[in-house]
C-alpha positions in Angstrom: 87.8 -41.7 -13.9 89.8 -41.4 -17.2 86.6 -42.0 -19.2 84.8 -39.3 -17.2 87.5 -36.8 -17.7 87.6 -37.5 -21.4 83.8 -37.0 -21.6 84.1 -33.7 -19.8 86.8 -32.6 -22.2 84.8 -33.6 -25.2 81.8 -31.8 -23.9 83.9 -28.7 -23.3 85.2 -28.8 -26.8 81.8 -29.2 -28.2 80.5 -26.2 -26.2 83.4 -24.1 -27.4 82.9 -25.1 -31.0 79.2 -24.2 -30.7 79.9 -20.7 -29.2 78.8 -17.9 -31.5 81.6 -15.9 -33.1 82.0 -12.5 -34.5 83.6 -12.9 -37.9 84.5 -10.8 -41.0 83.5 -11.9 -44.5 84.7 -10.3 -47.7 81.9 -8.5 -49.4 82.8 -10.2 -52.7 82.1 -13.6 -51.1 78.7 -12.3 -49.8 77.8 -11.0 -53.3 78.8 -14.3 -54.8 76.6 -16.2 -52.3 73.7 -13.8 -52.6 73.8 -12.2 -56.0 71.7 -9.1 -56.2 71.5 -5.8 -58.0 73.2 -4.0 -55.1 75.5 -4.6 -52.2 72.7 -3.5 -49.9 70.3 -6.2 -51.2 73.0 -8.8 -50.8 73.5 -7.8 -47.2 69.7 -7.9 -46.7 69.7 -11.5 -48.0 72.6 -12.4 -45.8 70.6 -11.0 -42.8 67.5 -13.0 -43.9 69.6 -16.2 -44.1 70.4 -16.0 -40.4 73.6 -14.0 -40.1 73.4 -11.0 -37.7 75.2 -8.2 -39.6 76.8 -5.7 -37.2 78.6 -3.4 -39.8 79.8 -3.5 -43.3 81.6 -1.3 -45.8 82.6 -1.8 -49.5 85.0 -4.6 -48.7 84.2 -6.3 -45.4 81.2 -7.5 -43.4 81.3 -7.9 -39.6 78.7 -10.4 -38.6 77.7 -12.9 -35.9 78.0 -16.6 -37.0 75.5 -17.7 -34.4 74.0 -20.9 -35.9 76.5 -21.7 -38.7 73.7 -21.1 -41.2 73.9 -21.8 -44.9 76.0 -20.8 -46.7 79.4 -21.3 -45.4 82.0 -18.9 -46.8 85.4 -19.9 -48.2 87.3 -17.0 -46.5 86.2 -15.7 -43.1 88.2 -14.3 -40.3 87.2 -15.1 -36.7 87.5 -11.8 -34.8 86.0 -12.6 -31.4 83.7 -14.8 -29.4 80.1 -13.5 -29.1 79.5 -11.7 -26.9 83.1 -10.5 -26.7 84.9 -10.9 -23.4 86.8 -7.7 -24.2 85.1 -4.6 -25.7 85.3 -4.0 -29.4 85.6 -0.5 -30.9 85.3 1.1 -34.3 88.3 3.5 -34.3 88.3 6.4 -36.7 91.2 6.3 -39.3 91.3 10.1 -39.6 94.7 11.5 -38.9 96.4 8.1 -38.3 99.4 9.9 -36.7 97.1 10.5 -33.7 96.1 6.9 -33.5 98.8 6.0 -31.0 97.4 2.5 -30.1 100.2 0.8 -28.1 99.3 -1.2 -25.0 95.7 -0.3 -25.0 94.6 -3.0 -27.4 95.0 -4.6 -30.8 93.8 -4.1 -34.3 91.6 -6.9 -35.5 90.4 -5.6 -38.9 91.1 -2.6 -41.1 87.9 -1.2 -42.7 87.5 1.5 -45.3 87.2 4.4 -42.7 87.9 2.7 -39.4 89.8 0.1 -37.6 88.1 -2.6 -35.5 90.1 -2.9 -32.3 89.9 -5.0 -29.2 90.9 -3.5 -25.9 91.0 -4.6 -22.2 90.0 -1.1 -21.3 86.4 0.1 -21.0 85.2 3.0 -23.1 86.0 5.6 -20.5 89.5 4.3 -19.8 90.3 4.0 -23.4 89.2 7.5 -24.1 91.7 8.8 -21.5 94.6 7.0 -23.3 94.8 8.6 -26.7 93.1 11.1 -29.0 91.6 8.9 -31.7 87.8 9.1 -32.1 85.9 5.8 -31.7 82.6 4.3 -30.9 81.9 0.9 -29.5 80.9 -1.8 -32.1 77.1 -2.2 -31.7 76.3 -5.8 -30.9 72.7 -5.3 -32.0 72.1 -6.6 -35.5 71.6 -4.0 -38.3 68.1 -3.5 -39.5 67.4 -4.0 -43.2 63.9 -2.6 -43.9 62.2 -2.8 -47.3 63.7 0.2 -49.1 61.5 3.1 -50.0 62.0 4.8 -53.3 62.4 8.5 -54.0 59.6 10.1 -55.9 60.8 11.1 -59.3 62.8 14.3 -58.9 61.6 17.6 -60.3 64.3 19.5 -62.2 62.3 22.7 -62.3 63.8 25.7 -60.5 61.6 26.7 -57.5 61.5 30.4 -56.6 60.3 29.6 -53.0 63.5 27.6 -52.5 65.6 30.3 -54.0 64.1 32.6 -51.4 65.0 30.2 -48.6 68.5 29.9 -50.0 69.0 33.7 -50.2 67.7 34.1 -46.6 70.7 32.2 -45.1 72.7 35.0 -43.5 76.5 34.9 -42.9 76.0 37.3 -39.9 73.5 34.9 -38.4 75.8 31.9 -39.0 78.7 33.8 -37.4 76.6 34.8 -34.4 75.6 31.2 -33.6 79.1 29.7 -34.1 80.6 32.5 -31.9 78.0 32.1 -29.2 78.6 28.3 -29.0 82.3 29.0 -28.9 81.8 31.5 -26.1 80.7 28.8 -23.7 84.4 28.1 -23.4 83.8 24.4 -23.4 80.9 22.2 -24.3 82.6 19.0 -23.1 80.1 16.4 -22.1 81.6 16.1 -18.6 82.2 19.8 -18.0 78.9 20.4 -16.1 77.3 23.0 -18.4 75.5 20.5 -20.6 72.1 21.8 -19.6 73.1 25.4 -20.1 74.3 24.7 -23.6 71.1 22.8 -24.4 68.9 25.5 -23.0 70.6 28.1 -25.1 69.9 26.1 -28.3 66.3 25.6 -27.1 66.0 29.4 -26.7 67.2 29.9 -30.3 64.5 27.7 -31.7 61.9 29.4 -29.5 63.0 32.8 -30.8 62.3 31.6 -34.3 58.7 30.9 -33.4 58.7 27.2 -32.6 56.0 26.6 -30.0 57.1 23.3 -28.6 60.8 22.7 -28.2 61.8 19.8 -26.1 65.0 18.7 -24.3 65.5 14.9 -24.6 67.5 13.9 -21.6 69.7 10.9 -21.1 72.6 9.9 -18.9 76.1 8.8 -19.8 78.7 7.8 -17.1 76.5 9.4 -14.5 76.5 12.8 -16.3 73.2 14.2 -17.6 73.1 14.9 -21.3 70.6 16.5 -23.6 69.4 16.5 -27.2 67.3 19.4 -28.3 64.3 18.9 -30.7 62.2 21.4 -32.5 59.6 20.2 -34.9 58.0 21.9 -37.9 54.8 19.9 -38.7 54.2 18.7 -42.2 51.0 19.8 -44.0 50.4 16.6 -46.1 52.4 13.9 -44.3 52.7 15.0 -40.7 53.6 11.5 -39.5 56.6 11.3 -41.8 59.8 13.0 -40.8 63.0 14.4 -42.0 65.6 14.9 -39.3 68.2 17.7 -39.6 70.9 17.0 -37.0 74.3 18.2 -35.7 76.0 17.7 -32.4 76.5 20.7 -30.1 79.1 19.2 -27.7 82.9 19.7 -28.2 86.2 18.1 -27.1 89.9 18.7 -27.2 92.6 16.1 -26.9 94.5 16.0 -23.6 97.7 16.8 -25.5 96.1 20.1 -26.6 94.5 21.2 -23.4 92.0 20.5 -20.7 88.5 19.9 -22.2 86.9 20.7 -18.9 88.2 24.3 -19.3 88.7 25.0 -23.0 87.1 23.2 -25.9 85.9 25.9 -28.4 84.8 23.4 -31.1 83.9 26.0 -33.6 84.2 23.8 -36.6 83.6 20.6 -34.7 80.8 21.1 -34.3 79.3 24.5 -33.7 79.2 24.8 -37.5 77.0 21.7 -37.8 74.7 22.7 -34.9 74.5 26.2 -36.5 73.4 24.7 -39.8 70.4 23.0 -38.1 69.5 26.3 -36.3 70.0 28.5 -39.3 67.8 26.3 -41.6 65.1 26.3 -38.9 65.3 30.1 -38.6 65.1 30.6 -42.4 62.1 28.2 -42.8 60.2 29.9 -40.0 61.0 33.4 -41.3 59.7 32.5 -44.7 56.7 30.7 -43.4 57.8 27.6 -45.2 55.3 24.7 -44.8 56.8 21.4 -45.7 54.6 18.5 -46.8 56.5 16.1 -44.3 57.4 17.1 -40.8 61.0 18.4 -40.2 62.7 17.5 -36.9 65.5 19.9 -36.1 67.9 18.4 -33.6 71.2 19.1 -31.9 72.8 16.2 -30.2 74.7 15.9 -26.9 77.7 13.7 -26.2 78.6 12.9 -29.8 82.3 13.2 -29.0 82.1 10.4 -26.5 80.8 7.8 -28.9 77.7 9.2 -30.6 75.6 8.8 -27.4 72.9 11.4 -28.2 72.2 10.0 -31.7 72.3 6.4 -30.5 69.7 7.4 -27.8 67.3 9.1 -30.3 67.7 6.5 -33.0 66.7 3.8 -30.5 63.7 5.8 -29.4 62.3 6.5 -32.8 62.9 3.0 -33.9 61.0 1.6 -30.9 58.2 4.1 -31.5 58.0 3.2 -35.1 58.4 6.8 -36.3 58.3 7.0 -40.1 61.6 8.6 -40.8 62.2 9.5 -44.5 65.7 10.8 -44.1 68.3 11.9 -41.5 70.5 14.8 -42.7 73.7 15.1 -40.6 76.0 18.2 -40.4 79.4 17.6 -38.9 82.3 20.1 -39.6 81.3 22.3 -42.5 83.3 25.5 -42.0 87.0 24.8 -42.6 88.2 26.0 -46.0 91.2 27.6 -47.7 90.1 27.6 -51.3 88.9 30.5 -53.4 85.1 30.8 -53.7 85.3 29.4 -57.3 86.8 26.2 -55.8 84.6 25.8 -52.8 83.8 22.1 -52.4 81.7 20.1 -49.9 81.5 16.3 -49.6 78.6 14.0 -49.2 79.5 11.0 -47.2 77.6 8.1 -48.8 75.8 5.3 -46.9 74.7 2.1 -48.6 71.0 2.0 -49.1 70.9 5.8 -49.4 72.9 6.3 -52.6 69.9 7.5 -54.5 69.4 10.2 -51.9 73.1 11.2 -52.1 73.0 11.5 -55.9 69.8 13.5 -55.8 71.3 15.8 -53.1 74.4 16.4 -55.2 72.2 17.6 -58.1 70.2 19.8 -55.8 73.3 21.4 -54.4 74.6 22.1 -57.8 71.3 23.7 -58.8 70.8 26.0 -55.8 74.4 26.9 -54.7 77.8 27.8 -56.1 79.5 24.8 -54.5 81.3 22.0 -56.1 80.2 18.7 -54.5 81.1 15.1 -54.6 80.3 11.8 -52.9 83.4 10.7 -51.0 83.4 6.9 -51.2 86.5 6.7 -49.0 84.2 7.2 -46.0 81.5 4.8 -47.3 79.3 3.8 -44.3 81.2 6.1 -42.0 81.1 5.3 -38.3 82.4 8.6 -36.9 79.3 10.8 -36.7 75.7 11.0 -35.7 74.4 9.7 -39.0 75.8 6.2 -38.2 73.3 5.1 -35.4 70.4 6.0 -37.7 71.9 4.0 -40.6 72.3 1.0 -38.3 68.5 1.2 -37.7 67.9 1.2 -41.5 67.1 4.9 -42.1 68.3 6.9 -45.1 71.2 9.2 -44.6 72.7 12.4 -46.0 75.9 13.6 -44.4 77.4 17.0 -45.2 81.2 17.4 -44.5 83.8 19.9 -45.5 86.3 19.1 -48.2 89.3 20.1 -46.1 90.0 18.8 -42.6 92.7 20.7 -40.8 94.7 18.5 -38.5 96.2 21.5 -36.8 92.9 22.6 -35.3 90.9 19.4 -35.1 90.1 18.6 -31.5 92.5 21.4 -30.3 92.1 24.7 -28.5 92.7 26.3 -32.0 89.3 25.2 -33.3 87.9 28.8 -33.2 85.8 30.9 -35.5 88.9 33.0 -36.3 90.4 29.9 -38.1 87.3 29.2 -40.1 85.7 30.5 -43.3 82.2 31.6 -42.3 81.2 32.6 -45.9 82.0 29.0 -47.0 80.0 27.6 -44.1 77.1 29.9 -45.1 77.2 28.6 -48.7 77.1 25.0 -47.5 74.1 25.8 -45.4 72.4 27.4 -48.4 72.9 24.1 -50.3 71.5 22.2 -47.3 68.3 24.2 -46.9 67.4 23.5 -50.5 68.0 19.8 -49.9 66.0 19.7 -46.7 63.1 21.5 -48.3 63.0 19.3 -51.4 63.2 16.1 -49.5 60.5 17.2 -47.0 58.3 18.2 -50.0 58.6 15.0 -52.0 55.3 13.3 -52.6 54.4 10.2 -50.6 57.5 8.0 -50.5 55.4 4.8 -50.2 55.3 4.4 -53.9 56.9 0.9 -54.2 54.6 -1.9 -53.2 55.7 -4.6 -50.7 55.6 -8.0 -52.4 54.5 -10.8 -50.0 54.9 -14.5 -50.1 53.3 -16.5 -52.8 50.2 -18.6 -52.1 48.5 -21.5 -53.8 51.8 -22.9 -54.9 51.4 -26.0 -57.2 53.6 -27.8 -59.6 52.6 -25.5 -62.5 51.4 -22.3 -60.9 51.3 -20.0 -57.9 49.6 -16.8 -56.8 51.8 -13.7 -56.5 50.8 -11.3 -53.8 51.6 -7.7 -52.7 50.3 -5.1 -50.3 48.1 -2.3 -51.7 49.3 1.2 -52.0 46.5 3.8 -51.3 47.6 6.0 -54.2 48.3 3.4 -56.8 46.6 3.7 -60.2 47.9 0.4 -61.7 50.3 -2.4 -60.9 52.7 -4.3 -63.2 54.1 -7.8 -62.5 57.3 -9.4 -63.6 57.9 -13.2 -63.1 61.2 -14.7 -64.2 63.9 -17.2 -63.6 67.6 -16.4 -63.2 70.5 -18.0 -64.9 74.1 -17.1 -65.5 74.5 -15.2 -68.7 75.8 -17.0 -71.7 79.5 -17.3 -71.9 80.9 -14.0 -73.0 82.4 -13.8 -76.4 85.6 -12.4 -74.8 86.8 -10.0 -72.2 85.1 -6.6 -72.2 85.1 -3.3 -70.3 82.6 -3.6 -67.5 83.2 -0.2 -65.7 84.6 3.2 -66.7 85.3 5.9 -64.1 86.3 9.4 -65.2 86.1 11.7 -62.1 87.6 14.7 -60.4 91.4 15.2 -60.2 93.2 11.9 -60.9 90.1 9.7 -60.2 90.1 7.4 -63.2 89.7 3.6 -63.5 88.8 0.9 -65.9 87.4 -2.5 -65.1 87.7 -5.6 -67.4 85.4 -8.6 -66.9 86.0 -12.2 -67.8 82.8 -14.1 -68.4 84.2 -16.6 -70.9 83.9 -19.6 -68.7 87.6 -20.2 -68.2 90.7 -18.5 -66.8 92.3 -16.1 -69.2 96.0 -15.2 -69.5 96.0 -11.5 -69.4 99.5 -11.5 -70.9 97.8 -12.0 -74.2 96.0 -8.6 -74.0 96.5 -4.9 -73.9 94.6 -1.7 -73.3 95.0 1.1 -75.8 94.3 4.8 -75.2 93.5 7.0 -78.2 93.5 10.8 -77.4 90.7 12.8 -79.1 90.7 11.9 -82.8 94.0 9.9 -82.9 94.1 7.1 -85.4 96.8 5.1 -83.6 97.2 4.5 -79.9 98.5 7.4 -77.8 99.5 5.0 -75.1 99.4 1.2 -74.6 99.3 -0.8 -71.4 100.3 -4.5 -71.7 98.5 -6.6 -69.2 99.9 -9.4 -67.1 98.7 -12.2 -64.8 95.6 -14.3 -65.0 91.9 -13.5 -64.7 89.5 -16.2 -63.5 86.1 -16.6 -64.9 83.5 -14.2 -63.4 86.2 -12.0 -62.0 87.3 -8.5 -62.9 90.6 -6.8 -63.4 90.8 -3.1 -62.3 93.2 -0.6 -63.6 93.4 2.8 -61.8 95.4 6.0 -61.8 98.0 5.7 -59.1 97.1 9.1 -57.7 93.3 8.4 -57.5 91.7 8.5 -54.1 92.2 5.5 -51.8 88.8 4.0 -52.2 89.6 3.6 -55.9 93.2 2.5 -55.7 92.5 -0.1 -53.1 90.1 -1.8 -55.5 92.7 -1.8 -58.3 94.9 -4.7 -59.5 97.1 -2.4 -61.5 98.1 1.2 -60.8 99.2 3.5 -63.6 100.5 7.0 -63.6 99.3 8.7 -66.8 99.4 6.6 -69.9 96.1 4.8 -70.5 94.7 6.6 -67.4 95.0 10.0 -69.2 91.5 9.8 -70.7 89.2 12.7 -69.8 85.9 12.0 -71.5 86.4 12.7 -75.2 88.9 9.9 -75.8 88.7 6.3 -77.0 89.8 3.1 -75.2 90.4 -0.3 -76.8 90.8 -3.7 -75.3 92.8 -5.7 -77.9 94.4 -9.2 -78.1 98.1 -9.2 -79.0 97.2 -10.8 -82.3 95.4 -7.6 -83.3 91.8 -8.8 -82.6 89.6 -6.1 -81.0 87.6 -7.3 -78.0 86.0 -4.0 -77.0 85.9 -0.3 -78.0 84.8 2.5 -75.7 83.9 5.4 -78.1 84.9 5.5 -81.7 88.5 5.4 -82.9 89.5 8.4 -84.9 86.6 10.7 -83.7 86.7 13.6 -81.4 83.2 14.1 -79.8 84.1 17.5 -78.3 84.0 17.7 -74.5 82.6 14.2 -74.1 80.6 11.3 -75.6 76.9 11.5 -74.8 73.6 9.7 -75.3 70.6 11.3 -73.7 71.6 12.0 -70.1 74.6 9.7 -70.2 77.9 11.4 -70.7 81.5 10.2 -70.4 83.0 13.1 -68.5 82.7 13.4 -64.7 80.7 10.2 -64.6 81.0 6.5 -63.7 79.6 4.1 -66.2 78.8 0.5 -65.4 78.1 -2.1 -68.1 74.6 -3.6 -67.9 74.5 -7.2 -66.5 72.9 -8.5 -69.7 75.9 -7.5 -72.0 77.8 -10.6 -73.1 80.6 -9.1 -75.2 82.3 -6.0 -76.3 82.2 -3.8 -79.4 84.5 -5.6 -81.8 84.1 -3.3 -84.8 84.8 0.4 -84.9 81.4 2.1 -85.1 80.5 3.9 -88.3 79.7 7.0 -86.3 79.3 8.1 -82.7 79.1 5.8 -79.7 75.9 3.8 -80.4 76.1 1.4 -77.4 76.6 4.2 -74.8 72.8 4.6 -74.2 71.9 0.9 -74.5 74.7 -1.0 -72.7 75.8 1.4 -69.9 74.2 2.6 -66.6 75.4 6.1 -65.5 76.4 7.2 -62.0 77.5 10.6 -60.6 81.1 11.7 -60.5 83.6 9.6 -58.4 81.1 6.8 -57.7 83.2 3.7 -57.1 80.9 1.5 -55.0 80.5 -1.1 -57.9 84.2 -1.1 -58.8 85.8 -4.5 -58.3 82.6 -6.6 -58.8 80.4 -7.1 -61.9 76.9 -8.5 -61.9 76.5 -10.9 -64.9 73.2 -12.8 -65.1 70.2 -13.2 -67.4 66.6 -12.9 -66.4 64.3 -15.2 -68.4 60.7 -13.9 -68.0 57.8 -16.3 -68.0 55.8 -15.9 -71.1 53.3 -13.1 -70.7 54.8 -11.9 -67.4 57.1 -9.2 -68.3 55.5 -5.9 -67.5 52.2 -7.8 -67.1 49.4 -5.3 -66.3 47.1 -6.4 -63.4 45.1 -3.2 -62.8 44.4 -2.5 -59.2 44.4 -6.2 -58.1 46.9 -7.1 -55.3 47.3 -10.7 -56.4 47.8 -12.5 -59.7 47.8 -16.1 -60.6 50.9 -17.1 -62.6 50.6 -20.3 -64.7 52.4 -22.3 -67.3 55.3 -23.1 -65.0 57.5 -26.2 -64.6 57.4 -28.3 -61.5 60.3 -28.2 -59.0 61.7 -24.9 -60.4 62.6 -21.6 -58.7 60.9 -18.5 -59.9 61.0 -14.9 -58.8 58.6 -12.0 -59.0 58.6 -8.3 -58.4 55.7 -5.8 -58.8 55.7 -2.1 -59.7 53.1 0.6 -59.2 52.0 3.7 -61.0 51.3 6.4 -58.4 50.7 9.2 -60.9 54.3 9.6 -62.2 54.5 6.6 -64.4 55.7 3.1 -63.4 58.9 3.0 -61.4 60.7 1.2 -58.6 60.4 -2.6 -58.4 59.3 -4.1 -55.1 61.3 -6.5 -53.1 62.0 -9.7 -54.9 60.1 -12.9 -53.8 61.3 -16.3 -54.7 58.9 -19.3 -55.2 59.7 -22.9 -55.7 57.0 -24.8 -57.5 56.1 -28.2 -56.0 56.2 -31.6 -57.6 53.2 -33.4 -58.8 51.8 -35.9 -56.2 52.3 -39.5 -57.4 49.2 -41.6 -57.5 49.9 -45.0 -56.0 48.2 -48.3 -57.0 48.7 -52.1 -56.5 49.0 -54.8 -59.1 49.9 -58.5 -59.0 52.5 -59.7 -61.4 53.8 -63.2 -61.4 52.3 -63.7 -58.0 54.2 -60.7 -56.6 52.4 -57.7 -55.1 53.7 -54.5 -56.6 53.2 -51.0 -55.4 53.3 -48.7 -58.4 52.8 -44.9 -58.8 52.5 -42.4 -61.6 55.6 -40.4 -62.5 56.1 -36.9 -61.2 57.8 -34.5 -63.7 61.3 -33.4 -62.5 61.3 -35.7 -59.5 64.6 -37.3 -58.8 63.4 -40.1 -56.5 60.4 -41.1 -54.4 59.9 -41.7 -50.7 57.7 -44.6 -49.7 56.1 -44.7 -46.2 53.7 -47.2 -44.6 51.2 -47.3 -41.8 48.3 -49.4 -40.5 46.4 -46.3 -39.6 45.8 -43.7 -42.3 45.4 -41.0 -39.7 48.4 -42.0 -37.6 52.1 -41.7 -38.2 53.8 -43.3 -41.2 57.2 -45.1 -41.0 59.9 -44.8 -43.6 60.3 -47.8 -46.0 62.7 -46.7 -48.6 63.7 -44.0 -51.2 64.1 -45.1 -54.8 64.3 -43.6 -58.3 62.2 -46.5 -59.6 58.4 -46.3 -60.3 57.5 -49.4 -58.4 58.3 -51.5 -55.3 57.7 -55.1 -54.4 55.6 -55.5 -51.3 56.5 -58.2 -48.8 53.0 -59.7 -48.2 54.1 -61.4 -45.0 55.0 -58.0 -43.4 52.7 -55.8 -45.5 51.1 -52.7 -43.9 47.6 -51.6 -44.8 48.4 -48.1 -46.2 51.2 -46.7 -48.2 52.2 -43.1 -49.0 54.4 -42.1 -52.0 56.1 -38.6 -52.1 58.0 -37.2 -55.0 61.4 -35.8 -54.1 63.6 -33.3 -56.1 
């Protein structure tokens, strides 16, 4: 009996140990394990390695450790068993004073824009307990499709878009917001869900849409409705851009009774109005987009994004080709003067090119200031989120100011909003929607597929054909860590709005550095001597960064920083110089040119040093150690430029070298969809990407495919030496050892004999088998 009990206990322990778990992994650890050019690509590789990614932001990944796949990470946090016995929720961090989590559950993890919490309450019960907004953590793995590029943007001013923009009417905007407010409540349990949806449907029909549909679904026994009106595309009717905003509303129970009064003018009559007004304007101007536009208002957003989850699941299952989902949620609150009107774009990883392009469109076609708010990176709080989980590209318009005195209260009325500001946001949005729907065919990056005919010295690279391709170019290369850096150097420079400033210093020297031996100097304008000096402290490990930021910068910058400074070396504003210097006087890096005033900013082509983030190229192995004779000569050659306030790369620097195979850097292959690559070494890992020219020039590398060349097959032979029977074989280049197997039937199974680094083996003739097989091993 004791043995039986012990066996049962052991079996139970093994079963528990094997149970899948929900864990969090630092993003830095993922990027170290899966080095790539972007966080998104690292996450895609993590997913491909067998980890089910449920959510991630700039700092943490939530994933399912189902099979303990390679690699193991040095620092993980176990959050829950999988599936969880108690529900897990992503709780919005907005207005933390309303969070109020007491006995309802516990915080498991703090994310950039949310808390992950565990609660014994189901979703309905939890929603009755306090006012914070939340959505259940989706237990379905995120989808990481092959990313599609943007067609090269046109910077020309389009008069037809200007006409669309000017057609947006403040009176029309006011009418729609007021009409939605006049329902009294649009709460998802109030009983008037169909009435609200039918009113929206009637608006679309009044604009001339022939087929407007209600998309029904049920939540907690209550019928809910999304509303969909489609403007067919002329050139790509099977590709879609979704414009969406939820039409339901809510108030916290501390403010009132949502069954009776939930005006929701800003949240989110303003967003639903944006969708309807853009639809009205496009129909009134007979605008005919190249890709189809799907105008949608969602039901039941306030109870966990139910309408958008419902539609995202449908279009994913149907395989609908969605270019982009544009979300509008709260775009009417403002207290600034018109000259200071500002709107945010909430960025999502994988869609950052879209965000940056949208910002440039908004600046061109509206009077708004605009910026990407990295503090809400991969935001979970609105209808854009379910589409992002399914792998679709996202734009998310959101007001600059969020007024806690009206948010989710009975005071969220049109009288407390700025309709003119809302109108200008919609003007910027109609230009974005039209341009993204009018982009040429997005499938302009080929899909690279697995290599074939892999041998010790060659393989065949393959990719899928693009119907509009004119030529293809192939790159084949190996990766290796860059040479040891000559010293520390600046790896990122951020000069943004307000106090958003940061510097990143990278150590690639191969050993840990005592930062106490170094200082950063700030030279104002044409100063010959430092205006301010910051003496560094601590240590910096190899391949790590040290981030200095302004203490009043936004949270998403300061939380990446190792040192916060108020003023001093953080006073640069684009036309200054920065120096990284050893205490013995040696200069390790210069940003700019000491003693020169470039005017408003340093520039090289389209790269400027004001209102921009600059990231050092991964191939740079050292800083500028001599003051340039003139100008800032390395600005255009050593730095990549990003739009204002971008900080998604801050805190991590990619440092590697690509060694191209001879003849296979920008190798032209015409219209072929395969190419034999030769001259390789056995037992080595190679990578390839392909690019296509679709009429705009070559751009956008495909996905990266890795190939491991095989070893040469040893050729075995027998010989007699000193009356001993020897099995010998030819050497295989780069083989570490050889496996010998034997059998009496060449078509049957072979049994293992031994593994050896030698080139021969003595055969015991008394027990000899008839056939031997020799395999080279790495």
